[in-house]
PDB file of N, CA, C and O in Angstrom:
ATOM      1  N   MET A   1     161.151 -13.578 -14.651  1.00  0.00           N
ATOM      2  CA  MET A   1     161.299 -13.225 -13.261  1.00  0.00           C
ATOM      3  C   MET A   1     162.761 -12.871 -13.006  1.00  0.00           C
ATOM      4  O   MET A   1     163.661 -13.641 -13.340  1.00  0.00           O
ATOM      5  N   SER A   2     162.980 -11.754 -12.438  1.00  0.00           N
ATOM      6  CA  SER A   2     164.351 -11.335 -12.169  1.00  0.00           C
ATOM      7  C   SER A   2     164.675 -11.521 -10.699  1.00  0.00           C
ATOM      8  O   SER A   2     163.786 -11.654  -9.858  1.00  0.00           O
ATOM      9  N   TYR A   3     165.952 -11.528 -10.412  1.00  0.00           N
ATOM     10  CA  TYR A   3     166.394 -11.661  -9.033  1.00  0.00           C
ATOM     11  C   TYR A   3     167.444 -10.603  -8.748  1.00  0.00           C
ATOM     12  O   TYR A   3     168.083 -10.081  -9.662  1.00  0.00           O
ATOM     13  N   LYS A   4     167.609 -10.300  -7.508  1.00  0.00           N
ATOM     14  CA  LYS A   4     168.554  -9.270  -7.110  1.00  0.00           C
ATOM     15  C   LYS A   4     169.980  -9.812  -7.187  1.00  0.00           C
ATOM     16  O   LYS A   4     170.264 -10.894  -6.675  1.00  0.00           O
ATOM     17  N   ARG A   5     170.859  -9.070  -7.817  1.00  0.00           N
ATOM     18  CA  ARG A   5     172.260  -9.472  -7.910  1.00  0.00           C
ATOM     19  C   ARG A   5     172.916  -9.360  -6.544  1.00  0.00           C
ATOM     20  O   ARG A   5     172.626  -8.443  -5.776  1.00  0.00           O
ATOM     21  N   THR A   6     173.789 -10.287  -6.255  1.00  0.00           N
ATOM     22  CA  THR A   6     174.481 -10.273  -4.972  1.00  0.00           C
ATOM     23  C   THR A   6     175.844  -9.620  -5.125  1.00  0.00           C
ATOM     24  O   THR A   6     176.428  -9.619  -6.208  1.00  0.00           O
ATOM     25  N   LYS A   7     176.334  -9.076  -4.053  1.00  0.00           N
ATOM     26  CA  LYS A   7     177.658  -8.459  -4.054  1.00  0.00           C
ATOM     27  C   LYS A   7     178.705  -9.546  -3.847  1.00  0.00           C
ATOM     28  O   LYS A   7     178.570 -10.375  -2.948  1.00  0.00           O
ATOM     29  N   VAL A   8     179.744  -9.547  -4.673  1.00  0.00           N
ATOM     30  CA  VAL A   8     180.796 -10.556  -4.558  1.00  0.00           C
ATOM     31  C   VAL A   8     182.177  -9.900  -4.541  1.00  0.00           C
ATOM     32  O   VAL A   8     183.120 -10.403  -5.151  1.00  0.00           O
ATOM     33  N   GLU A   9     182.283  -8.788  -3.847  1.00  0.00           N
ATOM     34  CA  GLU A   9     183.555  -8.077  -3.824  1.00  0.00           C
ATOM     35  C   GLU A   9     184.669  -8.938  -3.246  1.00  0.00           C
ATOM     36  O   GLU A   9     185.770  -8.974  -3.796  1.00  0.00           O
ATOM     37  N   SER A  10     184.397  -9.631  -2.145  1.00  0.00           N
ATOM     38  CA  SER A  10     185.441 -10.444  -1.534  1.00  0.00           C
ATOM     39  C   SER A  10     185.794 -11.627  -2.427  1.00  0.00           C
ATOM     40  O   SER A  10     186.948 -12.053  -2.448  1.00  0.00           O
ATOM     41  N   LEU A  11     184.822 -12.169  -3.169  1.00  0.00           N
ATOM     42  CA  LEU A  11     185.097 -13.258  -4.098  1.00  0.00           C
ATOM     43  C   LEU A  11     186.014 -12.783  -5.208  1.00  0.00           C
ATOM     44  O   LEU A  11     186.962 -13.480  -5.571  1.00  0.00           O
ATOM     45  N   ASP A  12     185.746 -11.610  -5.747  1.00  0.00           N
ATOM     46  CA  ASP A  12     186.576 -11.042  -6.809  1.00  0.00           C
ATOM     47  C   ASP A  12     188.016 -10.878  -6.340  1.00  0.00           C
ATOM     48  O   ASP A  12     188.945 -11.181  -7.089  1.00  0.00           O
ATOM     49  N   ILE A  13     188.212 -10.409  -5.125  1.00  0.00           N
ATOM     50  CA  ILE A  13     189.554 -10.227  -4.570  1.00  0.00           C
ATOM     51  C   ILE A  13     190.249 -11.574  -4.419  1.00  0.00           C
ATOM     52  O   ILE A  13     191.423 -11.707  -4.763  1.00  0.00           O
ATOM     53  N   LYS A  14     189.535 -12.571  -3.908  1.00  0.00           N
ATOM     54  CA  LYS A  14     190.121 -13.897  -3.709  1.00  0.00           C
ATOM     55  C   LYS A  14     190.510 -14.548  -5.031  1.00  0.00           C
ATOM     56  O   LYS A  14     191.567 -15.172  -5.125  1.00  0.00           O
ATOM     57  N   VAL A  15     189.672 -14.410  -6.048  1.00  0.00           N
ATOM     58  CA  VAL A  15     189.967 -15.010  -7.343  1.00  0.00           C
ATOM     59  C   VAL A  15     191.165 -14.327  -7.986  1.00  0.00           C
ATOM     60  O   VAL A  15     192.061 -15.001  -8.495  1.00  0.00           O
ATOM     61  N   ASN A  16     191.192 -13.005  -7.968  1.00  0.00           N
ATOM     62  CA  ASN A  16     192.292 -12.269  -8.590  1.00  0.00           C
ATOM     63  C   ASN A  16     193.617 -12.481  -7.886  1.00  0.00           C
ATOM     64  O   ASN A  16     194.669 -12.429  -8.523  1.00  0.00           O
ATOM     65  N   SER A  17     193.588 -12.719  -6.579  1.00  0.00           N
ATOM     66  CA  SER A  17     194.834 -12.933  -5.846  1.00  0.00           C
ATOM     67  C   SER A  17     195.277 -14.393  -5.892  1.00  0.00           C
ATOM     68  O   SER A  17     196.367 -14.716  -5.420  1.00  0.00           O
ATOM     69  N   GLY A  18     194.457 -15.276  -6.450  1.00  0.00           N
ATOM     70  CA  GLY A  18     194.822 -16.677  -6.559  1.00  0.00           C
ATOM     71  C   GLY A  18     194.462 -17.510  -5.349  1.00  0.00           C
ATOM     72  O   GLY A  18     194.815 -18.688  -5.293  1.00  0.00           O
ATOM     73  N   GLN A  19     193.768 -16.937  -4.375  1.00  0.00           N
ATOM     74  CA  GLN A  19     193.381 -17.688  -3.186  1.00  0.00           C
ATOM     75  C   GLN A  19     192.244 -18.664  -3.485  1.00  0.00           C
ATOM     76  O   GLN A  19     192.112 -19.684  -2.809  1.00  0.00           O
ATOM     77  N   LYS A  20     191.434 -18.364  -4.479  1.00  0.00           N
ATOM     78  CA  LYS A  20     190.305 -19.228  -4.811  1.00  0.00           C
ATOM     79  C   LYS A  20     190.384 -19.583  -6.288  1.00  0.00           C
ATOM     80  O   LYS A  20     190.194 -18.727  -7.152  1.00  0.00           O
ATOM     81  N   LYS A  21     190.667 -20.849  -6.573  1.00  0.00           N
ATOM     82  CA  LYS A  21     190.854 -21.300  -7.944  1.00  0.00           C
ATOM     83  C   LYS A  21     189.555 -21.802  -8.571  1.00  0.00           C
ATOM     84  O   LYS A  21     189.378 -21.712  -9.786  1.00  0.00           O
ATOM     85  N   TYR A  22     188.656 -22.324  -7.757  1.00  0.00           N
ATOM     86  CA  TYR A  22     187.397 -22.881  -8.236  1.00  0.00           C
ATOM     87  C   TYR A  22     186.211 -22.108  -7.667  1.00  0.00           C
ATOM     88  O   TYR A  22     186.231 -21.676  -6.514  1.00  0.00           O
ATOM     89  N   VAL A  23     185.175 -21.941  -8.494  1.00  0.00           N
ATOM     90  CA  VAL A  23     183.942 -21.296  -8.045  1.00  0.00           C
ATOM     91  C   VAL A  23     182.762 -22.162  -8.463  1.00  0.00           C
ATOM     92  O   VAL A  23     182.861 -22.947  -9.406  1.00  0.00           O
ATOM     93  N   ARG A  24     181.657 -22.016  -7.763  1.00  0.00           N
ATOM     94  CA  ARG A  24     180.419 -22.684  -8.154  1.00  0.00           C
ATOM     95  C   ARG A  24     179.756 -21.874  -9.260  1.00  0.00           C
ATOM     96  O   ARG A  24     180.152 -20.743  -9.541  1.00  0.00           O
ATOM     97  N   TYR A  25     178.743 -22.468  -9.883  1.00  0.00           N
ATOM     98  CA  TYR A  25     178.072 -21.791 -10.989  1.00  0.00           C
ATOM     99  C   TYR A  25     177.505 -20.434 -10.581  1.00  0.00           C
ATOM    100  O   TYR A  25     177.680 -19.453 -11.305  1.00  0.00           O
ATOM    101  N   LYS A  26     176.839 -20.363  -9.454  1.00  0.00           N
ATOM    102  CA  LYS A  26     176.225 -19.097  -9.023  1.00  0.00           C
ATOM    103  C   LYS A  26     177.290 -18.040  -8.766  1.00  0.00           C
ATOM    104  O   LYS A  26     177.138 -16.890  -9.180  1.00  0.00           O
ATOM    105  N   GLU A  27     178.370 -18.424  -8.084  1.00  0.00           N
ATOM    106  CA  GLU A  27     179.457 -17.474  -7.816  1.00  0.00           C
ATOM    107  C   GLU A  27     180.072 -16.986  -9.121  1.00  0.00           C
ATOM    108  O   GLU A  27     180.345 -15.795  -9.271  1.00  0.00           O
ATOM    109  N   GLY A  28     180.290 -17.892 -10.058  1.00  0.00           N
ATOM    110  CA  GLY A  28     180.879 -17.525 -11.342  1.00  0.00           C
ATOM    111  C   GLY A  28     179.984 -16.615 -12.152  1.00  0.00           C
ATOM    112  O   GLY A  28     180.455 -15.665 -12.778  1.00  0.00           O
ATOM    113  N   ALA A  29     178.689 -16.902 -12.140  1.00  0.00           N
ATOM    114  CA  ALA A  29     177.745 -16.052 -12.866  1.00  0.00           C
ATOM    115  C   ALA A  29     177.753 -14.640 -12.298  1.00  0.00           C
ATOM    116  O   ALA A  29     177.710 -13.667 -13.050  1.00  0.00           O
ATOM    117  N   ASP A  30     177.807 -14.524 -10.982  1.00  0.00           N
ATOM    118  CA  ASP A  30     177.884 -13.202 -10.353  1.00  0.00           C
ATOM    119  C   ASP A  30     179.224 -12.536 -10.643  1.00  0.00           C
ATOM    120  O   ASP A  30     179.280 -11.330 -10.884  1.00  0.00           O
ATOM    121  N   LEU A  31     180.292 -13.309 -10.620  1.00  0.00           N
ATOM    122  CA  LEU A  31     181.632 -12.772 -10.849  1.00  0.00           C
ATOM    123  C   LEU A  31     181.780 -12.213 -12.262  1.00  0.00           C
ATOM    124  O   LEU A  31     182.371 -11.150 -12.449  1.00  0.00           O
ATOM    125  N   TYR A  32     181.246 -12.923 -13.258  1.00  0.00           N
ATOM    126  CA  TYR A  32     181.371 -12.510 -14.651  1.00  0.00           C
ATOM    127  C   TYR A  32     180.181 -11.678 -15.133  1.00  0.00           C
ATOM    128  O   TYR A  32     180.154 -11.252 -16.288  1.00  0.00           O
ATOM    129  N   SER A  33     179.208 -11.444 -14.265  1.00  0.00           N
ATOM    130  CA  SER A  33     178.016 -10.639 -14.578  1.00  0.00           C
ATOM    131  C   SER A  33     177.247 -11.182 -15.777  1.00  0.00           C
ATOM    132  O   SER A  33     176.834 -10.425 -16.656  1.00  0.00           O
ATOM    133  N   ILE A  34     177.059 -12.498 -15.804  1.00  0.00           N
ATOM    134  CA  ILE A  34     176.230 -13.128 -16.827  1.00  0.00           C
ATOM    135  C   ILE A  34     175.262 -14.072 -16.122  1.00  0.00           C
ATOM    136  O   ILE A  34     175.398 -14.332 -14.927  1.00  0.00           O
ATOM    137  N   GLY A  35     174.299 -14.577 -16.857  1.00  0.00           N
ATOM    138  CA  GLY A  35     173.333 -15.502 -16.278  1.00  0.00           C
ATOM    139  C   GLY A  35     173.957 -16.847 -15.948  1.00  0.00           C
ATOM    140  O   GLY A  35     175.018 -17.200 -16.465  1.00  0.00           O
ATOM    141  N   ILE A  36     173.289 -17.585 -15.088  1.00  0.00           N
ATOM    142  CA  ILE A  36     173.817 -18.882 -14.659  1.00  0.00           C
ATOM    143  C   ILE A  36     173.891 -19.853 -15.834  1.00  0.00           C
ATOM    144  O   ILE A  36     174.889 -20.557 -15.987  1.00  0.00           O
ATOM    145  N   HIS A  37     172.857 -19.901 -16.662  1.00  0.00           N
ATOM    146  CA  HIS A  37     172.850 -20.830 -17.789  1.00  0.00           C
ATOM    147  C   HIS A  37     173.970 -20.497 -18.780  1.00  0.00           C
ATOM    148  O   HIS A  37     174.660 -21.393 -19.267  1.00  0.00           O
ATOM    149  N   GLY A  38     174.145 -19.221 -19.072  1.00  0.00           N
ATOM    150  CA  GLY A  38     175.223 -18.805 -19.969  1.00  0.00           C
ATOM    151  C   GLY A  38     176.591 -19.132 -19.403  1.00  0.00           C
ATOM    152  O   GLY A  38     177.493 -19.531 -20.139  1.00  0.00           O
ATOM    153  N   PHE A  39     176.749 -18.963 -18.089  1.00  0.00           N
ATOM    154  CA  PHE A  39     178.019 -19.293 -17.446  1.00  0.00           C
ATOM    155  C   PHE A  39     178.273 -20.792 -17.497  1.00  0.00           C
ATOM    156  O   PHE A  39     179.405 -21.221 -17.721  1.00  0.00           O
ATOM    157  N   GLN A  40     177.226 -21.597 -17.290  1.00  0.00           N
ATOM    158  CA  GLN A  40     177.378 -23.052 -17.365  1.00  0.00           C
ATOM    159  C   GLN A  40     177.837 -23.475 -18.755  1.00  0.00           C
ATOM    160  O   GLN A  40     178.747 -24.294 -18.884  1.00  0.00           O
ATOM    161  N   GLN A  41     177.222 -22.930 -19.785  1.00  0.00           N
ATOM    162  CA  GLN A  41     177.601 -23.270 -21.155  1.00  0.00           C
ATOM    163  C   GLN A  41     179.038 -22.865 -21.449  1.00  0.00           C
ATOM    164  O   GLN A  41     179.795 -23.636 -22.038  1.00  0.00           O
ATOM    165  N   LEU A  42     179.411 -21.666 -21.043  1.00  0.00           N
ATOM    166  CA  LEU A  42     180.761 -21.174 -21.279  1.00  0.00           C
ATOM    167  C   LEU A  42     181.791 -22.045 -20.571  1.00  0.00           C
ATOM    168  O   LEU A  42     182.827 -22.378 -21.148  1.00  0.00           O
ATOM    169  N   ALA A  43     181.512 -22.412 -19.330  1.00  0.00           N
ATOM    170  CA  ALA A  43     182.434 -23.244 -18.559  1.00  0.00           C
ATOM    171  C   ALA A  43     182.578 -24.628 -19.176  1.00  0.00           C
ATOM    172  O   ALA A  43     183.679 -25.180 -19.209  1.00  0.00           O
ATOM    173  N   LYS A  44     181.480 -25.194 -19.664  1.00  0.00           N
ATOM    174  CA  LYS A  44     181.538 -26.513 -20.300  1.00  0.00           C
ATOM    175  C   LYS A  44     182.307 -26.455 -21.609  1.00  0.00           C
ATOM    176  O   LYS A  44     183.082 -27.364 -21.905  1.00  0.00           O
ATOM    177  N   GLU A  45     182.108 -25.397 -22.405  1.00  0.00           N
ATOM    178  CA  GLU A  45     182.849 -25.222 -23.653  1.00  0.00           C
ATOM    179  C   GLU A  45     184.343 -25.132 -23.388  1.00  0.00           C
ATOM    180  O   GLU A  45     185.154 -25.649 -24.157  1.00  0.00           O
ATOM    181  N   ALA A  46     184.698 -24.474 -22.299  1.00  0.00           N
ATOM    182  CA  ALA A  46     186.106 -24.281 -21.956  1.00  0.00           C
ATOM    183  C   ALA A  46     186.732 -25.538 -21.367  1.00  0.00           C
ATOM    184  O   ALA A  46     187.956 -25.637 -21.280  1.00  0.00           O
ATOM    185  N   GLY A  47     185.914 -26.489 -20.967  1.00  0.00           N
ATOM    186  CA  GLY A  47     186.440 -27.692 -20.322  1.00  0.00           C
ATOM    187  C   GLY A  47     186.937 -27.408 -18.920  1.00  0.00           C
ATOM    188  O   GLY A  47     187.874 -28.050 -18.445  1.00  0.00           O
ATOM    189  N   ALA A  48     186.313 -26.449 -18.259  1.00  0.00           N
ATOM    190  CA  ALA A  48     186.771 -26.002 -16.945  1.00  0.00           C
ATOM    191  C   ALA A  48     185.939 -26.560 -15.798  1.00  0.00           C
ATOM    192  O   ALA A  48     186.141 -26.170 -14.648  1.00  0.00           O
ATOM    193  N   VAL A  49     185.008 -27.465 -16.087  1.00  0.00           N
ATOM    194  CA  VAL A  49     184.096 -27.968 -15.055  1.00  0.00           C
ATOM    195  C   VAL A  49     184.649 -29.250 -14.441  1.00  0.00           C
ATOM    196  O   VAL A  49     185.068 -30.164 -15.150  1.00  0.00           O
ATOM    197  N   ARG A  50     184.642 -29.299 -13.132  1.00  0.00           N
ATOM    198  CA  ARG A  50     185.014 -30.497 -12.373  1.00  0.00           C
ATOM    199  C   ARG A  50     183.859 -30.821 -11.446  1.00  0.00           C
ATOM    200  O   ARG A  50     183.353 -29.941 -10.750  1.00  0.00           O
ATOM    201  N   LYS A  51     183.439 -32.070 -11.430  1.00  0.00           N
ATOM    202  CA  LYS A  51     182.335 -32.489 -10.569  1.00  0.00           C
ATOM    203  C   LYS A  51     182.923 -33.267  -9.402  1.00  0.00           C
ATOM    204  O   LYS A  51     183.540 -34.314  -9.593  1.00  0.00           O
ATOM    205  N   ILE A  52     182.731 -32.756  -8.204  1.00  0.00           N
ATOM    206  CA  ILE A  52     183.260 -33.370  -6.992  1.00  0.00           C
ATOM    207  C   ILE A  52     182.102 -33.578  -6.024  1.00  0.00           C
ATOM    208  O   ILE A  52     181.476 -32.618  -5.576  1.00  0.00           O
ATOM    209  N   ASN A  53     181.823 -34.837  -5.705  1.00  0.00           N
ATOM    210  CA  ASN A  53     180.725 -35.190  -4.793  1.00  0.00           C
ATOM    211  C   ASN A  53     179.404 -34.541  -5.194  1.00  0.00           C
ATOM    212  O   ASN A  53     178.646 -34.095  -4.334  1.00  0.00           O
ATOM    213  N   GLY A  54     179.129 -34.487  -6.482  1.00  0.00           N
ATOM    214  CA  GLY A  54     177.874 -33.928  -6.963  1.00  0.00           C
ATOM    215  C   GLY A  54     177.845 -32.418  -7.064  1.00  0.00           C
ATOM    216  O   GLY A  54     176.818 -31.845  -7.425  1.00  0.00           O
ATOM    217  N   VAL A  55     178.947 -31.765  -6.754  1.00  0.00           N
ATOM    218  CA  VAL A  55     179.026 -30.306  -6.833  1.00  0.00           C
ATOM    219  C   VAL A  55     179.893 -29.938  -8.032  1.00  0.00           C
ATOM    220  O   VAL A  55     181.024 -30.410  -8.153  1.00  0.00           O
ATOM    221  N   CYS A  56     179.367 -29.102  -8.911  1.00  0.00           N
ATOM    222  CA  CYS A  56     180.133 -28.658 -10.073  1.00  0.00           C
ATOM    223  C   CYS A  56     180.968 -27.447  -9.697  1.00  0.00           C
ATOM    224  O   CYS A  56     180.446 -26.438  -9.222  1.00  0.00           O
ATOM    225  N   LEU A  57     182.269 -27.559  -9.916  1.00  0.00           N
ATOM    226  CA  LEU A  57     183.191 -26.457  -9.668  1.00  0.00           C
ATOM    227  C   LEU A  57     183.845 -26.064 -10.981  1.00  0.00           C
ATOM    228  O   LEU A  57     184.142 -26.919 -11.815  1.00  0.00           O
ATOM    229  N   VAL A  58     184.066 -24.773 -11.164  1.00  0.00           N
ATOM    230  CA  VAL A  58     184.643 -24.253 -12.398  1.00  0.00           C
ATOM    231  C   VAL A  58     186.019 -23.686 -12.102  1.00  0.00           C
ATOM    232  O   VAL A  58     186.178 -22.848 -11.214  1.00  0.00           O
ATOM    233  N   ASN A  59     187.014 -24.148 -12.852  1.00  0.00           N
ATOM    234  CA  ASN A  59     188.376 -23.652 -12.724  1.00  0.00           C
ATOM    235  C   ASN A  59     188.445 -22.283 -13.408  1.00  0.00           C
ATOM    236  O   ASN A  59     188.324 -22.186 -14.629  1.00  0.00           O
ATOM    237  N   VAL A  60     188.638 -21.247 -12.627  1.00  0.00           N
ATOM    238  CA  VAL A  60     188.608 -19.874 -13.133  1.00  0.00           C
ATOM    239  C   VAL A  60     189.792 -19.599 -14.058  1.00  0.00           C
ATOM    240  O   VAL A  60     189.651 -18.857 -15.030  1.00  0.00           O
ATOM    241  N   GLU A  61     190.944 -20.177 -13.775  1.00  0.00           N
ATOM    242  CA  GLU A  61     192.125 -19.947 -14.610  1.00  0.00           C
ATOM    243  C   GLU A  61     191.913 -20.497 -16.016  1.00  0.00           C
ATOM    244  O   GLU A  61     192.239 -19.831 -16.999  1.00  0.00           O
ATOM    245  N   VAL A  62     191.369 -21.708 -16.116  1.00  0.00           N
ATOM    246  CA  VAL A  62     191.094 -22.314 -17.420  1.00  0.00           C
ATOM    247  C   VAL A  62     190.040 -21.506 -18.169  1.00  0.00           C
ATOM    248  O   VAL A  62     190.164 -21.280 -19.373  1.00  0.00           O
ATOM    249  N   LEU A  63     189.013 -21.075 -17.461  1.00  0.00           N
ATOM    250  CA  LEU A  63     187.943 -20.293 -18.083  1.00  0.00           C
ATOM    251  C   LEU A  63     188.462 -18.955 -18.602  1.00  0.00           C
ATOM    252  O   LEU A  63     188.109 -18.546 -19.708  1.00  0.00           O
ATOM    253  N   ASN A  64     189.285 -18.273 -17.828  1.00  0.00           N
ATOM    254  CA  ASN A  64     189.852 -16.994 -18.273  1.00  0.00           C
ATOM    255  C   ASN A  64     190.712 -17.177 -19.519  1.00  0.00           C
ATOM    256  O   ASN A  64     190.649 -16.361 -20.439  1.00  0.00           O
ATOM    257  N   GLU A  65     191.508 -18.230 -19.559  1.00  0.00           N
ATOM    258  CA  GLU A  65     192.354 -18.502 -20.726  1.00  0.00           C
ATOM    259  C   GLU A  65     191.490 -18.769 -21.959  1.00  0.00           C
ATOM    260  O   GLU A  65     191.803 -18.294 -23.051  1.00  0.00           O
ATOM    261  N   TYR A  66     190.418 -19.517 -21.791  1.00  0.00           N
ATOM    262  CA  TYR A  66     189.501 -19.809 -22.891  1.00  0.00           C
ATOM    263  C   TYR A  66     188.853 -18.531 -23.416  1.00  0.00           C
ATOM    264  O   TYR A  66     188.761 -18.328 -24.627  1.00  0.00           O
ATOM    265  N   ILE A  67     188.410 -17.684 -22.517  1.00  0.00           N
ATOM    266  CA  ILE A  67     187.770 -16.434 -22.924  1.00  0.00           C
ATOM    267  C   ILE A  67     188.755 -15.557 -23.694  1.00  0.00           C
ATOM    268  O   ILE A  67     188.390 -14.952 -24.702  1.00  0.00           O
ATOM    269  N   GLU A  68     189.987 -15.486 -23.229  1.00  0.00           N
ATOM    270  CA  GLU A  68     190.994 -14.658 -23.909  1.00  0.00           C
ATOM    271  C   GLU A  68     191.310 -15.184 -25.306  1.00  0.00           C
ATOM    272  O   GLU A  68     191.474 -14.394 -26.236  1.00  0.00           O
ATOM    273  N   THR A  69     191.398 -16.514 -25.470  1.00  0.00           N
ATOM    274  CA  THR A  69     191.741 -17.058 -26.783  1.00  0.00           C
ATOM    275  C   THR A  69     190.562 -17.015 -27.752  1.00  0.00           C
ATOM    276  O   THR A  69     190.752 -16.788 -28.947  1.00  0.00           O
ATOM    277  N   MET A  70     189.351 -17.231 -27.247  1.00  0.00           N
ATOM    278  CA  MET A  70     188.194 -17.283 -28.132  1.00  0.00           C
ATOM    279  C   MET A  70     187.576 -15.912 -28.406  1.00  0.00           C
ATOM    280  O   MET A  70     187.132 -15.648 -29.524  1.00  0.00           O
ATOM    281  N   TYR A  71     187.544 -15.056 -27.417  1.00  0.00           N
ATOM    282  CA  TYR A  71     186.833 -13.788 -27.547  1.00  0.00           C
ATOM    283  C   TYR A  71     187.727 -12.563 -27.399  1.00  0.00           C
ATOM    284  O   TYR A  71     187.268 -11.438 -27.594  1.00  0.00           O
ATOM    285  N   GLY A  72     188.983 -12.764 -27.061  1.00  0.00           N
ATOM    286  CA  GLY A  72     189.876 -11.643 -26.788  1.00  0.00           C
ATOM    287  C   GLY A  72     190.585 -11.201 -27.963  1.00  0.00           C
ATOM    288  O   GLY A  72     191.377 -10.261 -27.890  1.00  0.00           O
TER     289      GLY A  72
END
C-alpha cells in the first residue's frame, strides 16, 4: 500500500538554515526521500536518536555527518 508523499519545502529550509536541529521520523523520511523504516534504521545506526517524553527525535547534524563518513 502506498501513500502520497507530503511537501516539506519549509522543513528543508529550516533544517538547512540551522533553525531546526531535530526532526521526527516521518519528517526525516520525507526530508531524505526514503521510507520511515529505513530512516529509523539509519538514524539508530548513526546514534542520532533522542527519546524525549516518548517522542523519538533525530539530530539531523549527526545523521548528515554519519551519512558523509559512511556513504560519501
